[in-house]
Each structure stands twice: as structure tokens, then as C-alpha cells.
C-alpha positions in Angstrom: 0.0 0.0 0.0 1.5 3.3 -1.1 1.4 6.2 1.3 1.7 9.8 0.3 2.0 12.6 2.9 0.1 15.7 1.9 1.0 19.3 2.6 -0.6 20.6 5.8 -2.8 23.6 5.5 -4.9 25.9 7.8 -4.4 26.7 11.5 -1.9 24.8 13.6 -4.8 22.9 15.2 -6.1 22.0 11.7 -2.6 21.0 10.6 -2.2 18.6 13.5 -5.6 17.1 12.8 -4.4 16.5 9.2 -1.1 15.1 10.5 -2.9 12.8 12.9 -5.0 11.5 10.1 -1.9 10.9 8.0 -0.4 9.0 11.0 -3.5 6.8 11.2 -3.2 6.0 7.5 0.4 5.2 7.8 0.0 2.7 10.6 -3.3 1.2 9.4 -3.3 -2.6 9.7 0.3 -2.5 11.0 1.1 -3.4 14.6 4.9 -3.7 14.5 6.4 -1.3 17.0 9.6 -0.6 15.1 8.0 -0.2 11.7 5.4 2.2 13.1 7.9 4.2 15.2 10.1 4.5 12.1 7.4 5.7 9.8 5.9 8.1 12.3 9.3 9.6 13.1 9.8 10.3 9.4 6.3 11.6 8.9 6.5 14.1 11.8 10.1 15.1 11.1 9.3 16.1 7.5 6.0 17.7 8.3 7.0 20.1 11.1 9.2 23.1 10.7 12.0 24.0 13.1 12.7 20.5 14.5 16.1 18.9 14.5 15.2 15.5 16.0 12.0 13.4 16.1 12.0 9.9 17.5 11.2 7.3 20.1 13.0 6.0 23.1 11.8 2.6 24.0 11.7 1.1 27.6 13.6 -2.1 28.0 12.3 -2.7 31.6 15.4 -0.9 32.9 16.0 2.3 30.9 15.1 4.1 27.8 16.9 2.9 24.7 17.0 4.9 21.4 14.6 3.6 18.8 13.6 4.8 15.4 14.3 8.5 14.8 15.1 11.2 12.3 17.9 13.7 13.0 21.5 13.6 14.2 22.8 10.5 16.1 21.4 10.4 19.6 22.2 9.3 23.1 21.7 5.5 23.2 20.5 5.0 26.7 18.7 7.3 29.2 18.1 6.4 32.8 14.5 6.9 34.0 16.0 9.3 36.5 17.7 11.5 33.9 16.7 14.3 31.5 13.4 15.4 29.9 12.8 11.9 28.6 13.2 10.3 32.0 10.9 12.9 33.6 8.2 12.2 31.0 8.5 8.4 31.5 8.5 8.5 35.3 5.7 11.1 35.7 3.5 9.9 32.9 3.1 13.5 31.9 4.2 15.3 28.7 7.2 17.5 29.4 7.3 20.7 27.3 10.6 22.6 27.9 11.0 26.1 26.5 14.8 26.2 27.1 16.5 22.9 27.8 19.4 24.8 29.5 17.0 25.7 32.3 15.9 22.0 32.8 17.8 20.4 35.7 19.6 17.3 34.5 19.0 17.9 30.8 21.0 15.5 28.6 22.6 17.4 25.7 22.6 14.8 22.9 22.7 17.6 20.3 24.3 20.9 21.3 22.0 22.7 18.8 18.8 21.8 20.7 17.2 24.6 22.6 13.6 23.3 23.3 12.1 19.9 23.6 8.7 18.2 24.1 8.5 14.6 25.2 5.3 12.6 25.3 5.2 9.4 27.5 3.9 6.3 25.9 1.9 4.0 28.1 -0.3 1.0 27.3 -2.5 1.1 30.4 0.0 1.1 33.3 2.8 -0.4 31.2 5.5 2.1 30.0 6.4 1.5 26.4 8.8 4.5 26.0 8.6 8.2 25.0 8.0 10.2 21.8 10.7 13.0 21.8 11.0 16.1 19.6 13.8 18.6 19.8 14.1 22.0 18.2 17.0 24.4 17.7 14.6 27.3 18.5 13.9 28.3 22.1 10.2 28.0 23.1 9.4 26.2 19.8 6.6 24.1 21.2 3.3 25.5 22.6 0.1 23.9 24.0 -1.2 23.3 20.5 1.9 21.4 19.5 1.7 19.4 22.8 -1.9 18.4 22.1 -1.2 17.5 18.5 1.9 15.4 19.4 -0.1 13.7 22.2 -2.7 12.7 19.6 0.0 11.3 17.3 1.5 9.4 20.2 -1.9 7.9 20.9 -2.1 6.8 17.3 1.2 5.0 17.8 0.2 3.3 21.1 -3.2 2.3 19.6 -1.4 0.7 16.6 0.3 -1.8 18.9 -3.0 -3.5 19.7 
């Protein structure tokens, strides 16, 4: 089945609605975690402006391990007690950080990153990992971005069955 991403139009909320629909189409009838994480990383990376990293860290029952992503090479392992990703995973709450240099314990995988949003991925009570986006622009992500990215993360979790 061929998939074609279409250009996003309208308000930011409308663009995220369109992107979420594209995400649903991309994972339709596919339940493989790696395949869906890879495709969703690419979809979001190429759709959103001013991002320098989009990807997944997957929980291996001990720590977060880098999964499929788009962008520069990344930190391979992140302890649950460390960084923005660890905070999202342990609190179960999306972390939206306007300036990563102000976040205690931030892990600088890419020196160009200035802001970050990390959505925790849970199936019920079970931690799967996190969906992580970085930007070279301070305060790149707002509440509309957060809501849109949480919707895309839900598409990913739901695709796993």
C-alpha cells in the first residue's frame, strides 16, 4: 500500500488534525512497534518546521533505549532518573521545555537543541517509552503542539494493539 503525505494547511490545530489522520493512515493494519515508530518519526520530522530530532526512546524494563528516529545521532541509553525523557517516562506527563538549558539534568545529545517536548507512551499502566521532539529554536513548542503530538503518540500506542 503506497502512502503519500500531503501538505498541511490551515491553522496549527487543523494541521495537527491532518497530520494525525496521515499518521492513522500510515499505521493502518500494521502493529509492528519498530515499523510504526520509524514511519511516524519520518512523517513528523518532515511535516513540522524547526525540528532537529524526532523519534522514540523505548523502555527495556530498565532504561530508555533509542529507537527509530530522524535527525542527528542520539544518546543511546537514558536512565529513568535523567533528563526530559526520563521525567516524562516516570511522571507519565508530557514534558514541554521552552529552554533545555533551564531544565535540571537535561541531557545534551545535540548541542544545537534549545527546546524539547516529550510525550510518555503507556499502554494502560505499562511504560512503552517516549516520543521525543527537539528544536534548535527556544520555546518552539506550545500547547497546540503538545496536544497535536499527544494525539499522534496515541495513534502509535493504539497501533500496537
